[in-house]
PQR file with spaces between the fields and no chain letter, atoms N, CA, C, O and H, PARSE charges and radii, in Angstrom:
ATOM       1  N    UNK     1       7.845    3.397   44.172 -0.4000 1.5000
ATOM       2  CA   UNK     1       6.622    4.131   43.903 -0.0000 2.0000
ATOM       3  C    UNK     1       5.865    3.378   42.820  0.5500 1.7000
ATOM       4  O    UNK     1       6.467    2.825   41.901 -0.5500 1.4000
ATOM       5  N    UNK     2       4.565    3.361   42.932 -0.4000 1.5000
ATOM       6  CA   UNK     2       3.715    2.663   41.980 -0.0000 2.0000
ATOM       7  C    UNK     2       2.549    3.567   41.608  0.5500 1.7000
ATOM       8  O    UNK     2       1.988    4.248   42.466 -0.5500 1.4000
ATOM       9  H    UNK     2       4.076    3.811   43.679  0.4000 1.0000
ATOM      10  N    UNK     3       2.189    3.573   40.340 -0.4000 1.5000
ATOM      11  CA   UNK     3       1.063    4.375   39.881 -0.0000 2.0000
ATOM      12  C    UNK     3      -0.105    3.459   39.588  0.5500 1.7000
ATOM      13  O    UNK     3       0.047    2.458   38.887 -0.5500 1.4000
ATOM      14  H    UNK     3       2.645    3.019   39.643  0.4000 1.0000
ATOM      15  N    UNK     4      -1.269    3.793   40.117 -0.4000 1.5000
ATOM      16  CA   UNK     4      -2.491    3.013   39.905 -0.0000 2.0000
ATOM      17  C    UNK     4      -3.539    3.952   39.335  0.5500 1.7000
ATOM      18  O    UNK     4      -3.787    5.027   39.882 -0.5500 1.4000
ATOM      19  H    UNK     4      -1.393    4.606   40.686  0.4000 1.0000
ATOM      20  N    UNK     5      -4.146    3.546   38.244 -0.4000 1.5000
ATOM      21  CA   UNK     5      -5.258    4.328   37.706 -0.0000 2.0000
ATOM      22  C    UNK     5      -6.521    3.495   37.879  0.5500 1.7000
ATOM      23  O    UNK     5      -6.621    2.385   37.354 -0.5500 1.4000
ATOM      24  H    UNK     5      -3.945    2.673   37.800  0.4000 1.0000
ATOM      25  N    UNK     6      -7.473    4.033   38.611 -0.4000 1.5000
ATOM      26  CA   UNK     6      -8.711    3.317   38.902 -0.0000 2.0000
ATOM      27  C    UNK     6      -9.822    4.334   39.112  0.5500 1.7000
ATOM      28  O    UNK     6      -9.578    5.541   39.093 -0.5500 1.4000
ATOM      29  H    UNK     6      -7.391    4.934   39.037  0.4000 1.0000
ATOM      30  N    UNK     7     -11.025    3.853   39.309 -0.4000 1.5000
ATOM      31  CA   UNK     7     -12.134    4.741   39.631 -0.0000 2.0000
ATOM      32  C    UNK     7     -12.420    4.655   41.118  0.5500 1.7000
ATOM      33  O    UNK     7     -12.124    3.654   41.772 -0.5500 1.4000
ATOM      34  H    UNK     7     -11.223    2.873   39.324  0.4000 1.0000
ATOM      35  N    UNK     8     -12.993    5.710   41.631 -0.4000 1.5000
ATOM      36  CA   UNK     8     -13.298    5.763   43.058 -0.0000 2.0000
ATOM      37  C    UNK     8     -14.725    6.242   43.238  0.5500 1.7000
ATOM      38  O    UNK     8     -15.309    6.864   42.351 -0.5500 1.4000
ATOM      39  H    UNK     8     -13.233    6.523   41.100  0.4000 1.0000
ATOM      40  N    UNK     9     -15.269    5.940   44.398 -0.4000 1.5000
ATOM      41  CA   UNK     9     -16.617    6.366   44.750 -0.0000 2.0000
ATOM      42  C    UNK     9     -16.546    7.164   46.039  0.5500 1.7000
ATOM      43  O    UNK     9     -15.852    6.784   46.982 -0.5500 1.4000
ATOM      44  H    UNK     9     -14.794    5.434   45.119  0.4000 1.0000
ATOM      45  N    UNK    10     -17.270    8.272   46.070 -0.4000 1.5000
ATOM      46  CA   UNK    10     -17.378    9.055   47.297 -0.0000 2.0000
ATOM      47  C    UNK    10     -18.801    8.866   47.794  0.5500 1.7000
ATOM      48  O    UNK    10     -19.762    9.225   47.114 -0.5500 1.4000
ATOM      49  H    UNK    10     -17.833    8.581   45.304  0.4000 1.0000
ATOM      50  N    UNK    11     -18.927    8.297   48.991 -0.4000 1.5000
ATOM      51  CA   UNK    11     -20.257    7.992   49.536 -0.0000 2.0000
ATOM      52  C    UNK    11     -20.873    9.245   50.161  0.5500 1.7000
ATOM      53  O    UNK    11     -20.208   10.277   50.250 -0.5500 1.4000
ATOM      54  H    UNK    11     -18.147    8.005   49.543  0.4000 1.0000
ATOM      55  N    UNK    12     -22.149    9.167   50.601 -0.4000 1.5000
ATOM      56  CA   UNK    12     -22.818   10.346   51.179 -0.0000 2.0000
ATOM      57  C    UNK    12     -22.117   10.912   52.413  0.5500 1.7000
ATOM      58  O    UNK    12     -22.301   12.084   52.740 -0.5500 1.4000
ATOM      59  H    UNK    12     -22.689    8.328   50.529  0.4000 1.0000
ATOM      60  N    UNK    13     -21.319   10.097   53.102 -0.4000 1.5000
ATOM      61  CA   UNK    13     -20.567   10.582   54.267 -0.0000 2.0000
ATOM      62  C    UNK    13     -19.240   11.205   53.843  0.5500 1.7000
ATOM      63  O    UNK    13     -18.389   11.494   54.684 -0.5500 1.4000
ATOM      64  H    UNK    13     -21.170    9.144   52.837  0.4000 1.0000
ATOM      65  N    UNK    14     -19.064   11.415   52.524 -0.4000 1.5000
ATOM      66  CA   UNK    14     -17.852   12.015   51.962 -0.0000 2.0000
ATOM      67  C    UNK    14     -16.610   11.186   52.250  0.5500 1.7000
ATOM      68  O    UNK    14     -15.527   11.730   52.464 -0.5500 1.4000
ATOM      69  H    UNK    14     -19.756   11.181   51.841  0.4000 1.0000
ATOM      70  N    UNK    15     -16.769    9.878   52.253 -0.4000 1.5000
ATOM      71  CA   UNK    15     -15.638    8.975   52.391 -0.0000 2.0000
ATOM      72  C    UNK    15     -15.270    8.444   51.009  0.5500 1.7000
ATOM      73  O    UNK    15     -16.145    8.137   50.199 -0.5500 1.4000
ATOM      74  H    UNK    15     -17.648    9.436   52.078  0.4000 1.0000
ATOM      75  N    UNK    16     -13.997    8.341   50.753 -0.4000 1.5000
ATOM      76  CA   UNK    16     -13.507    7.866   49.464 -0.0000 2.0000
ATOM      77  C    UNK    16     -13.391    6.351   49.499  0.5500 1.7000
ATOM      78  O    UNK    16     -12.724    5.789   50.368 -0.5500 1.4000
ATOM      79  H    UNK    16     -13.286    8.590   51.411  0.4000 1.0000
ATOM      80  N    UNK    17     -14.048    5.694   48.546 -0.4000 1.5000
ATOM      81  CA   UNK    17     -13.995    4.237   48.449 -0.0000 2.0000
ATOM      82  C    UNK    17     -13.238    3.894   47.171  0.5500 1.7000
ATOM      83  O    UNK    17     -13.609    4.331   46.081 -0.5500 1.4000
ATOM      84  H    UNK    17     -14.590    6.150   47.840  0.4000 1.0000
ATOM      85  N    UNK    18     -12.171    3.106   47.317 -0.4000 1.5000
ATOM      86  CA   UNK    18     -11.340    2.785   46.164 -0.0000 2.0000
ATOM      87  C    UNK    18     -10.861    1.344   46.264  0.5500 1.7000
ATOM      88  O    UNK    18     -10.588    0.842   47.354 -0.5500 1.4000
ATOM      89  H    UNK    18     -11.870    2.751   48.202  0.4000 1.0000
ATOM      90  N    UNK    19     -10.765    0.695   45.126 -0.4000 1.5000
ATOM      91  CA   UNK    19     -10.278   -0.681   45.078 -0.0000 2.0000
ATOM      92  C    UNK    19      -8.851   -0.660   44.537  0.5500 1.7000
ATOM      93  O    UNK    19      -8.593   -0.077   43.484 -0.5500 1.4000
ATOM      94  H    UNK    19     -10.987    1.104   44.240  0.4000 1.0000
ATOM      95  N    UNK    20      -7.935   -1.288   45.247 -0.4000 1.5000
ATOM      96  CA   UNK    20      -6.540   -1.358   44.795 -0.0000 2.0000
ATOM      97  C    UNK    20      -6.182   -2.807   44.493  0.5500 1.7000
ATOM      98  O    UNK    20      -6.842   -3.720   44.990 -0.5500 1.4000
ATOM      99  H    UNK    20      -8.144   -1.762   46.102  0.4000 1.0000
ATOM     100  N    UNK    21      -5.153   -3.032   43.690 -0.4000 1.5000
ATOM     101  CA   UNK    21      -4.757   -4.403   43.370 -0.0000 2.0000
ATOM     102  C    UNK    21      -4.329   -5.182   44.614  0.5500 1.7000
ATOM     103  O    UNK    21      -3.847   -4.598   45.585 -0.5500 1.4000
ATOM     104  H    UNK    21      -4.617   -2.291   43.287  0.4000 1.0000
ATOM     105  N    UNK    22      -4.504   -6.478   44.581 -0.4000 1.5000
ATOM     106  CA   UNK    22      -4.155   -7.327   45.736 -0.0000 2.0000
ATOM     107  C    UNK    22      -2.648   -7.414   45.941  0.5500 1.7000
ATOM     108  O    UNK    22      -2.199   -7.885   46.986 -0.5500 1.4000
ATOM     109  H    UNK    22      -4.895   -6.953   43.793  0.4000 1.0000
ATOM     110  N    UNK    23      -1.866   -6.975   44.975 -0.4000 1.5000
ATOM     111  CA   UNK    23      -0.411   -7.015   45.117 -0.0000 2.0000
ATOM     112  C    UNK    23       0.109   -5.944   46.077  0.5500 1.7000
ATOM     113  O    UNK    23       1.281   -5.972   46.454 -0.5500 1.4000
ATOM     114  H    UNK    23      -2.230   -6.593   44.126  0.4000 1.0000
ATOM     115  N    UNK    24      -0.744   -5.006   46.474 -0.4000 1.5000
ATOM     116  CA   UNK    24      -0.335   -3.960   47.417 -0.0000 2.0000
ATOM     117  C    UNK    24      -0.699   -4.416   48.822  0.5500 1.7000
ATOM     118  O    UNK    24      -1.875   -4.618   49.125 -0.5500 1.4000
ATOM     119  H    UNK    24      -1.696   -4.983   46.168  0.4000 1.0000
ATOM     120  N    UNK    25       0.295   -4.576   49.674 -0.4000 1.5000
ATOM     121  CA   UNK    25       0.006   -5.045   51.034 -0.0000 2.0000
ATOM     122  C    UNK    25      -0.697   -3.967   51.861  0.5500 1.7000
ATOM     123  O    UNK    25      -0.611   -2.776   51.561 -0.5500 1.4000
ATOM     124  H    UNK    25       1.250   -4.412   49.428  0.4000 1.0000
ATOM     125  N    UNK    26      -1.387   -4.411   52.899 -0.4000 1.5000
ATOM     126  CA   UNK    26      -2.077   -3.487   53.792 -0.0000 2.0000
ATOM     127  C    UNK    26      -1.053   -2.615   54.512  0.5500 1.7000
ATOM     128  O    UNK    26       0.071   -3.049   54.766 -0.5500 1.4000
ATOM     129  H    UNK    26      -1.457   -5.379   53.142  0.4000 1.0000
ATOM     130  N    UNK    27      -1.442   -1.392   54.838 -0.4000 1.5000
ATOM     131  CA   UNK    27      -0.549   -0.484   55.537 -0.0000 2.0000
ATOM     132  C    UNK    27      -0.882    0.957   55.187  0.5500 1.7000
ATOM     133  O    UNK    27      -1.855    1.229   54.483 -0.5500 1.4000
ATOM     134  H    UNK    27      -2.354   -1.039   54.632  0.4000 1.0000
ATOM     135  N    UNK    28      -0.065    1.876   55.688 -0.4000 1.5000
ATOM     136  CA   UNK    28      -0.273    3.292   55.428 -0.0000 2.0000
ATOM     137  C    UNK    28       0.594    3.701   54.245  0.5500 1.7000
ATOM     138  O    UNK    28       1.739    3.271   54.110 -0.5500 1.4000
ATOM     139  H    UNK    28       0.725    1.655   56.260  0.4000 1.0000
ATOM     140  N    UNK    29       0.018    4.544   53.392 -0.4000 1.5000
ATOM     141  CA   UNK    29       0.714    4.997   52.202 -0.0000 2.0000
ATOM     142  C    UNK    29       0.491    6.486   52.005  0.5500 1.7000
ATOM     143  O    UNK    29      -0.518    7.040   52.443 -0.5500 1.4000
ATOM     144  H    UNK    29      -0.912    4.894   53.502  0.4000 1.0000
ATOM     145  N    UNK    30       1.427    7.117   51.353 -0.4000 1.5000
ATOM     146  CA   UNK    30       1.248    8.496   50.915 -0.0000 2.0000
ATOM     147  C    UNK    30       0.551    8.408   49.561  0.5500 1.7000
ATOM     148  O    UNK    30       1.002    7.677   48.679 -0.5500 1.4000
ATOM     149  H    UNK    30       2.246    6.667   50.997  0.4000 1.0000
ATOM     150  N    UNK    31      -0.549    9.150   49.391 -0.4000 1.5000
ATOM     151  CA   UNK    31      -1.373    9.054   48.193 -0.0000 2.0000
ATOM     152  C    UNK    31      -1.568   10.450   47.609  0.5500 1.7000
ATOM     153  O    UNK    31      -1.777   11.418   48.341 -0.5500 1.4000
ATOM     154  H    UNK    31      -0.915    9.744   50.107  0.4000 1.0000
ATOM     155  N    UNK    32      -1.497   10.539   46.285 -0.4000 1.5000
ATOM     156  CA   UNK    32      -1.808   11.779   45.577 -0.0000 2.0000
ATOM     157  C    UNK    32      -3.128   11.546   44.871  0.5500 1.7000
ATOM     158  O    UNK    32      -3.284   10.554   44.159 -0.5500 1.4000
ATOM     159  H    UNK    32      -1.327    9.753   45.691  0.4000 1.0000
ATOM     160  N    UNK    33      -4.079   12.446   45.059 -0.4000 1.5000
ATOM     161  CA   UNK    33      -5.418   12.286   44.518 -0.0000 2.0000
ATOM     162  C    UNK    33      -5.711   13.401   43.529  0.5500 1.7000
ATOM     163  O    UNK    33      -5.564   14.580   43.852 -0.5500 1.4000
ATOM     164  H    UNK    33      -3.952   13.252   45.637  0.4000 1.0000
ATOM     165  N    UNK    34      -6.124   13.030   42.326 -0.4000 1.5000
ATOM     166  CA   UNK    34      -6.532   13.994   41.304 -0.0000 2.0000
ATOM     167  C    UNK    34      -7.987   13.718   41.006  0.5500 1.7000
ATOM     168  O    UNK    34      -8.343   12.603   40.623 -0.5500 1.4000
ATOM     169  H    UNK    34      -6.243   12.072   42.064  0.4000 1.0000
ATOM     170  N    UNK    35      -8.835   14.718   41.175 -0.4000 1.5000
ATOM     171  CA   UNK    35     -10.265   14.543   40.935 -0.0000 2.0000
ATOM     172  C    UNK    35     -10.626   15.219   39.623  0.5500 1.7000
ATOM     173  O    UNK    35     -10.446   16.426   39.457 -0.5500 1.4000
ATOM     174  H    UNK    35      -8.546   15.623   41.486  0.4000 1.0000
ATOM     175  N    UNK    36     -11.141   14.416   38.689 -0.4000 1.5000
ATOM     176  CA   UNK    36     -11.587   14.930   37.399 -0.0000 2.0000
ATOM     177  C    UNK    36     -13.105   14.891   37.373  0.5500 1.7000
ATOM     178  O    UNK    36     -13.709   14.047   38.035 -0.5500 1.4000
ATOM     179  H    UNK    36     -11.287   13.436   38.824  0.4000 1.0000
ATOM     180  N    UNK    37     -13.734   15.786   36.622 -0.4000 1.5000
ATOM     181  CA   UNK    37     -15.192   15.733   36.518 -0.0000 2.0000
ATOM     182  C    UNK    37     -15.632   14.438   35.839  0.5500 1.7000
ATOM     183  O    UNK    37     -14.857   13.796   35.129 -0.5500 1.4000
ATOM     184  H    UNK    37     -13.244   16.471   36.084  0.4000 1.0000
ATOM     185  N    UNK    38     -16.876   14.074   36.069 -0.4000 1.5000
ATOM     186  CA   UNK    38     -17.407   12.864   35.447 -0.0000 2.0000
ATOM     187  C    UNK    38     -17.357   12.999   33.944  0.5500 1.7000
ATOM     188  O    UNK    38     -17.744   14.031   33.395 -0.5500 1.4000
ATOM     189  H    UNK    38     -17.505   14.595   36.645  0.4000 1.0000
ATOM     190  N    UNK    39     -16.890   11.979   33.282 -0.4000 1.5000
ATOM     191  CA   UNK    39     -16.835   12.003   31.823 -0.0000 2.0000
ATOM     192  C    UNK    39     -18.011   11.260   31.218  0.5500 1.7000
ATOM     193  O    UNK    39     -18.244   11.357   30.013 -0.5500 1.4000
ATOM     194  H    UNK    39     -16.575   11.141   33.727  0.4000 1.0000
ATOM     195  N    UNK    40     -18.753   10.524   32.024 -0.4000 1.5000
ATOM     196  CA   UNK    40     -19.878    9.746   31.509 -0.0000 2.0000
ATOM     197  C    UNK    40     -20.999   10.644   30.998  0.5500 1.7000
ATOM     198  O    UNK    40     -21.646   10.319   30.002 -0.5500 1.4000
ATOM     199  H    UNK    40     -18.564   10.446   33.003  0.4000 1.0000
ATOM     200  N    UNK    41     -21.234   11.761   31.666 -0.4000 1.5000
ATOM     201  CA   UNK    41     -22.335   12.634   31.270 -0.0000 2.0000
ATOM     202  C    UNK    41     -21.914   13.665   30.235  0.5500 1.7000
ATOM     203  O    UNK    41     -22.757   14.254   29.559 -0.5500 1.4000
ATOM     204  H    UNK    41     -20.709   12.025   32.475  0.4000 1.0000
ATOM     205  N    UNK    42     -20.610   13.882   30.111 -0.4000 1.5000
ATOM     206  CA   UNK    42     -20.125   14.868   29.155 -0.0000 2.0000
ATOM     207  C    UNK    42     -19.936   14.198   27.806  0.5500 1.7000
ATOM     208  O    UNK    42     -19.190   13.227   27.683 -0.5500 1.4000
ATOM     209  H    UNK    42     -19.924   13.403   30.660  0.4000 1.0000
ATOM     210  N    UNK    43     -20.611   14.719   26.806 -0.4000 1.5000
ATOM     211  CA   UNK    43     -20.436   14.206   25.461 -0.0000 2.0000
ATOM     212  C    UNK    43     -19.839   15.312   24.619  0.5500 1.7000
ATOM     213  O    UNK    43     -20.410   16.395   24.491 -0.5500 1.4000
ATOM     214  H    UNK    43     -21.217   15.508   26.906  0.4000 1.0000
ATOM     215  N    UNK    44     -18.695   15.030   24.053 -0.4000 1.5000
ATOM     216  CA   UNK    44     -18.068   16.041   23.204 -0.0000 2.0000
ATOM     217  C    UNK    44     -18.535   15.844   21.767  0.5500 1.7000
ATOM     218  O    UNK    44     -18.720   14.721   21.299 -0.5500 1.4000
ATOM     219  H    UNK    44     -18.231   14.150   24.157  0.4000 1.0000
ATOM     220  N    UNK    45     -18.717   16.948   21.098 -0.4000 1.5000
ATOM     221  CA   UNK    45     -19.123   16.911   19.701 -0.0000 2.0000
ATOM     222  C    UNK    45     -17.921   16.523   18.857  0.5500 1.7000
ATOM     223  O    UNK    45     -16.812   16.987   19.123 -0.5500 1.4000
ATOM     224  H    UNK    45     -18.567   17.860   21.479  0.4000 1.0000
ATOM     225  N    UNK    46     -18.109   15.696   17.864 -0.4000 1.5000
ATOM     226  CA   UNK    46     -16.986   15.367   16.986 -0.0000 2.0000
ATOM     227  C    UNK    46     -16.596   16.591   16.162  0.5500 1.7000
ATOM     228  O    UNK    46     -17.407   17.485   15.922 -0.5500 1.4000
ATOM     229  H    UNK    46     -19.010   15.319   17.648  0.4000 1.0000
ATOM     230  N    UNK    47     -15.351   16.607   15.740 -0.4000 1.5000
ATOM     231  CA   UNK    47     -14.892   17.716   14.920 -0.0000 2.0000
ATOM     232  C    UNK    47     -15.673   17.726   13.615  0.5500 1.7000
ATOM     233  O    UNK    47     -15.875   16.686   12.988 -0.5500 1.4000
ATOM     234  H    UNK    47     -14.692   15.880   15.935  0.4000 1.0000
ATOM     235  N    UNK    48     -16.102   18.897   13.222 -0.4000 1.5000
ATOM     236  CA   UNK    48     -16.817   19.039   11.960 -0.0000 2.0000
ATOM     237  C    UNK    48     -15.946   19.865   11.028  0.5500 1.7000
ATOM     238  O    UNK    48     -15.978   21.095   11.046 -0.5500 1.4000
ATOM     239  H    UNK    48     -15.938   19.742   13.732  0.4000 1.0000
ATOM     240  N    UNK    49     -15.172   19.165   10.217 -0.4000 1.5000
ATOM     241  CA   UNK    49     -14.305   19.831    9.269 -0.0000 2.0000
ATOM     242  C    UNK    49     -15.093   20.182    8.017  0.5500 1.7000
ATOM     243  O    UNK    49     -15.973   19.422    7.612 -0.5500 1.4000
ATOM     244  H    UNK    49     -15.146   18.166   10.203  0.4000 1.0000
ATOM     245  N    UNK    50     -14.792   21.324    7.395 -0.4000 1.5000
ATOM     246  CA   UNK    50     -15.508   21.678    6.168 -0.0000 2.0000
ATOM     247  C    UNK    50     -15.144   20.707    5.045  0.5500 1.7000
ATOM     248  O    UNK    50     -13.996   20.278    4.921 -0.5500 1.4000
ATOM     249  H    UNK    50     -14.078   21.941    7.725  0.4000 1.0000
ATOM     250  N    UNK    51     -16.121   20.380    4.251 -0.4000 1.5000
ATOM     251  CA   UNK    51     -15.915   19.472    3.131 -0.0000 2.0000
ATOM     252  C    UNK    51     -16.362   20.182    1.865  0.5500 1.7000
ATOM     253  O    UNK    51     -17.512   20.609    1.756 -0.5500 1.4000
ATOM     254  H    UNK    51     -17.052   20.729    4.352  0.4000 1.0000
ATOM     255  N    UNK    52     -15.459   20.308    0.918 -0.4000 1.5000
ATOM     256  CA   UNK    52     -15.769   20.910   -0.369 -0.0000 2.0000
ATOM     257  C    UNK    52     -15.653   19.825   -1.428  0.5500 1.7000
ATOM     258  O    UNK    52     -14.648   19.117   -1.481 -0.5500 1.4000
ATOM     259  H    UNK    52     -14.525   19.961    1.006  0.4000 1.0000
ATOM     260  N    UNK    53     -16.652   19.689   -2.257 -0.4000 1.5000
ATOM     261  CA   UNK    53     -16.637   18.701   -3.328 -0.0000 2.0000
ATOM     262  C    UNK    53     -16.496   19.429   -4.648  0.5500 1.7000
ATOM     263  O    UNK    53     -17.398   20.154   -5.071 -0.5500 1.4000
ATOM     264  H    UNK    53     -17.469   20.265   -2.214  0.4000 1.0000
ATOM     265  N    UNK    54     -15.366   19.233   -5.293 -0.4000 1.5000
ATOM     266  CA   UNK    54     -15.104   19.873   -6.578 -0.0000 2.0000
ATOM     267  C    UNK    54     -15.317   18.904   -7.737  0.5500 1.7000
ATOM     268  O    UNK    54     -14.909   19.191   -8.862 -0.5500 1.4000
ATOM     269  H    UNK    54     -14.634   18.645   -4.949  0.4000 1.0000
ATOM     270  N    UNK    55     -15.929   17.797   -7.485 -0.4000 1.5000
ATOM     271  CA   UNK    55     -16.188   16.829   -8.532 -0.0000 2.0000
ATOM     272  C    UNK    55     -14.986   15.921   -8.755  0.5500 1.7000
ATOM     273  O    UNK    55     -14.002   15.996   -8.019 -0.5500 1.4000
ATOM     274  H    UNK    55     -16.260   17.564   -6.570  0.4000 1.0000
ATOM     275  N    UNK    56     -15.063   15.072   -9.759 -0.4000 1.5000
ATOM     276  CA   UNK    56     -13.962   14.139  -10.021 -0.0000 2.0000
ATOM     277  C    UNK    56     -12.730   14.857  -10.562  0.5500 1.7000
ATOM     278  O    UNK    56     -12.833   15.926  -11.163 -0.5500 1.4000
ATOM     279  H    UNK    56     -15.863   15.011  -10.357  0.4000 1.0000
ATOM     280  N    UNK    57     -11.565   14.253  -10.339 -0.4000 1.5000
ATOM     281  CA   UNK    57     -10.323   14.801  -10.874 -0.0000 2.0000
ATOM     282  C    UNK    57     -10.301   14.614  -12.381  0.5500 1.7000
ATOM     283  O    UNK    57     -10.911   13.679  -12.900 -0.5500 1.4000
ATOM     284  H    UNK    57     -11.482   13.385   -9.850  0.4000 1.0000
ATOM     285  N    UNK    58      -9.602   15.498  -13.091 -0.4000 1.5000
ATOM     286  CA   UNK    58      -9.487   15.319  -14.536 -0.0000 2.0000
ATOM     287  C    UNK    58      -8.795   13.990  -14.862  0.5500 1.7000
ATOM     288  O    UNK    58      -7.891   13.563  -14.143 -0.5500 1.4000
ATOM     289  H    UNK    58      -9.107   16.258  -12.670  0.4000 1.0000
ATOM     290  N    UNK    59      -9.216   13.355  -15.927 -0.4000 1.5000
ATOM     291  CA   UNK    59      -8.674   12.050  -16.305 -0.0000 2.0000
ATOM     292  C    UNK    59      -7.191   12.151  -16.626  0.5500 1.7000
ATOM     293  O    UNK    59      -6.437   11.228  -16.317 -0.5500 1.4000
ATOM     294  H    UNK    59      -9.950   13.702  -16.511  0.4000 1.0000
ATOM     295  N    UNK    60      -6.749   13.254  -17.241 -0.4000 1.5000
ATOM     296  CA   UNK    60      -5.352   13.399  -17.655 -0.0000 2.0000
ATOM     297  C    UNK    60      -4.484   14.068  -16.581  0.5500 1.7000
ATOM     298  O    UNK    60      -3.375   14.503  -16.890 -0.5500 1.4000
ATOM     299  H    UNK    60      -7.362   14.004  -17.492  0.4000 1.0000
ATOM     300  N    UNK    61      -4.949   14.164  -15.339 -0.4000 1.5000
ATOM     301  CA   UNK    61      -4.187   14.796  -14.264 -0.0000 2.0000
ATOM     302  C    UNK    61      -2.967   13.953  -13.926  0.5500 1.7000
ATOM     303  O    UNK    61      -3.086   12.756  -13.666 -0.5500 1.4000
ATOM     304  H    UNK    61      -5.850   13.811  -15.088  0.4000 1.0000
ATOM     305  N    UNK    62      -1.798   14.577  -13.930 -0.4000 1.5000
ATOM     306  CA   UNK    62      -0.557   13.887  -13.583 -0.0000 2.0000
ATOM     307  C    UNK    62       0.010   14.532  -12.324  0.5500 1.7000
ATOM     308  O    UNK    62       0.145   15.754  -12.250 -0.5500 1.4000
ATOM     309  H    UNK    62      -1.701   15.549  -14.141  0.4000 1.0000
ATOM     310  N    UNK    63       0.336   13.715  -11.346 -0.4000 1.5000
ATOM     311  CA   UNK    63       0.916   14.216  -10.103 -0.0000 2.0000
ATOM     312  C    UNK    63       2.384   13.835   -9.973  0.5500 1.7000
ATOM     313  O    UNK    63       2.924   13.791   -8.868 -0.5500 1.4000
ATOM     314  H    UNK    63       0.226   12.722  -11.406  0.4000 1.0000
ATOM     315  N    UNK    64       3.028   13.559  -11.103 -0.4000 1.5000
ATOM     316  CA   UNK    64       4.449   13.248  -11.090 -0.0000 2.0000
ATOM     317  C    UNK    64       5.223   14.510  -10.731  0.5500 1.7000
ATOM     318  O    UNK    64       4.802   15.621  -11.056 -0.5500 1.4000
ATOM     319  H    UNK    64       2.589   13.594  -12.001  0.4000 1.0000
ATOM     320  N    UNK    65       6.348   14.334  -10.064 -0.4000 1.5000
ATOM     321  CA   UNK    65       7.163   15.476   -9.638 -0.0000 2.0000
ATOM     322  C    UNK    65       7.562   16.339  -10.823  0.5500 1.7000
ATOM     323  O    UNK    65       7.475   17.565  -10.755 -0.5500 1.4000
ATOM     324  H    UNK    65       6.690   13.432   -9.801  0.4000 1.0000
ATOM     325  N    UNK    66       8.001   15.709  -11.910 -0.4000 1.5000
ATOM     326  CA   UNK    66       8.454   16.498  -13.062 -0.0000 2.0000
ATOM     327  C    UNK    66       7.311   17.263  -13.718  0.5500 1.7000
ATOM     328  O    UNK    66       7.544   18.261  -14.399 -0.5500 1.4000
ATOM     329  H    UNK    66       8.072   14.713  -11.965  0.4000 1.0000
ATOM     330  N    UNK    67       6.081   16.803  -13.520 -0.4000 1.5000
ATOM     331  CA   UNK    67       4.945   17.537  -14.063 -0.0000 2.0000
ATOM     332  C    UNK    67       4.480   18.649  -13.116  0.5500 1.7000
ATOM     333  O    UNK    67       3.897   19.639  -13.557 -0.5500 1.4000
ATOM     334  H    UNK    67       5.891   15.992  -12.967  0.4000 1.0000
ATOM     335  N    UNK    68       4.737   18.483  -11.833 -0.4000 1.5000
ATOM     336  CA   UNK    68       4.322   19.489  -10.861 -0.0000 2.0000
ATOM     337  C    UNK    68       5.272   20.682  -10.807  0.5500 1.7000
ATOM     338  O    UNK    68       4.836   21.819  -10.622 -0.5500 1.4000
ATOM     339  H    UNK    68       5.210   17.679  -11.475  0.4000 1.0000
ATOM     340  N    UNK    69       6.578   20.422  -10.970 -0.4000 1.5000
ATOM     341  CA   UNK    69       7.569   21.480  -10.823 -0.0000 2.0000
ATOM     342  C    UNK    69       8.233   21.749  -12.164  0.5500 1.7000
ATOM     343  O    UNK    69       8.585   20.823  -12.896 -0.5500 1.4000
ATOM     344  H    UNK    69       6.932   19.499  -11.120  0.4000 1.0000
ATOM     345  N    UNK    70       8.394   23.002  -12.469 -0.4000 1.5000
ATOM     346  CA   UNK    70       9.042   23.413  -13.700 -0.0000 2.0000
ATOM     347  C    UNK    70      10.545   23.407  -13.474  0.5500 1.7000
ATOM     348  O    UNK    70      11.021   24.011  -12.513 -0.5500 1.4000
ATOM     349  H    UNK    70       8.107   23.753  -11.874  0.4000 1.0000
ATOM     350  N    UNK    71      11.306   22.737  -14.338 -0.4000 1.5000
ATOM     351  CA   UNK    71      12.752   22.641  -14.161 -0.0000 2.0000
ATOM     352  C    UNK    71      13.490   23.852  -14.720  0.5500 1.7000
ATOM     353  O    UNK    71      14.676   24.027  -14.441 -0.5500 1.4000
ATOM     354  H    UNK    71      10.920   22.247  -15.119  0.4000 1.0000
ATOM     355  N    UNK    72      12.826   24.676  -15.489 -0.4000 1.5000
ATOM     356  CA   UNK    72      13.491   25.839  -16.063 -0.0000 2.0000
ATOM     357  C    UNK    72      13.764   26.862  -14.970  0.5500 1.7000
ATOM     358  O    UNK    72      12.909   27.087  -14.114 -0.5500 1.4000
ATOM     359  H    UNK    72      11.862   24.534  -15.715  0.4000 1.0000
ATOM     360  N    UNK    73      14.938   27.484  -14.982 -0.4000 1.5000
ATOM     361  CA   UNK    73      15.219   28.523  -13.982 -0.0000 2.0000
ATOM     362  C    UNK    73      14.341   29.742  -14.235  0.5500 1.7000
ATOM     363  O    UNK    73      14.096   30.110  -15.384 -0.5500 1.4000
ATOM     364  H    UNK    73      15.633   27.301  -15.677  0.4000 1.0000
ATOM     365  N    UNK    74      13.884   30.345  -13.194 -0.4000 1.5000
ATOM     366  CA   UNK    74      13.037   31.527  -13.308 -0.0000 2.0000
ATOM     367  C    UNK    74      13.877   32.774  -13.147  0.5500 1.7000
ATOM     368  O    UNK    74      14.774   32.834  -12.306 -0.5500 1.4000
ATOM     369  H    UNK    74      14.083   30.046  -12.261  0.4000 1.0000
ATOM     370  N    UNK    75      13.580   33.751  -13.949 -0.4000 1.5000
ATOM     371  CA   UNK    75      14.297   35.014  -13.872 -0.0000 2.0000
ATOM     372  C    UNK    75      13.560   35.962  -12.938  0.5500 1.7000
ATOM     373  O    UNK    75      12.338   36.088  -13.001 -0.5500 1.4000
ATOM     374  H    UNK    75      12.851   33.703  -14.632  0.4000 1.0000
ATOM     375  N    UNK    76      14.302   36.614  -12.087 -0.4000 1.5000
ATOM     376  CA   UNK    76      13.687   37.574  -11.167 -0.0000 2.0000
ATOM     377  C    UNK    76      13.540   38.905  -11.883  0.5500 1.7000
ATOM     378  O    UNK    76      14.451   39.323  -12.597 -0.5500 1.4000
ATOM     379  H    UNK    76      15.296   36.512  -12.036  0.4000 1.0000
ATOM     380  N    UNK    77      12.439   39.562  -11.709 -0.4000 1.5000
ATOM     381  CA   UNK    77      12.202   40.866  -12.348 -0.0000 2.0000
ATOM     382  C    UNK    77      12.785   41.963  -11.528  0.5500 1.7000
ATOM     383  O    UNK    77      12.687   43.132  -11.900 -0.5500 1.4000
ATOM     384  H    UNK    77      11.699   39.222  -11.129  0.4000 1.0000
């Protein structure tokens, strides 16, 4: 079994025209056809993620693990 991905044309007589690689010999084959809508005319909008600007980070900001997490055990109330 071989998978070929290509484009096809359907003419006004509703005949399917397709080009296959020359490595496939002439003959009868079982074919599975999946028809997708045209993608050339469909334009998808890019994702618009929200952007929040909080200004520059503080100069003395430390992102070290020991500064982010408190090592002291916490007491449960």
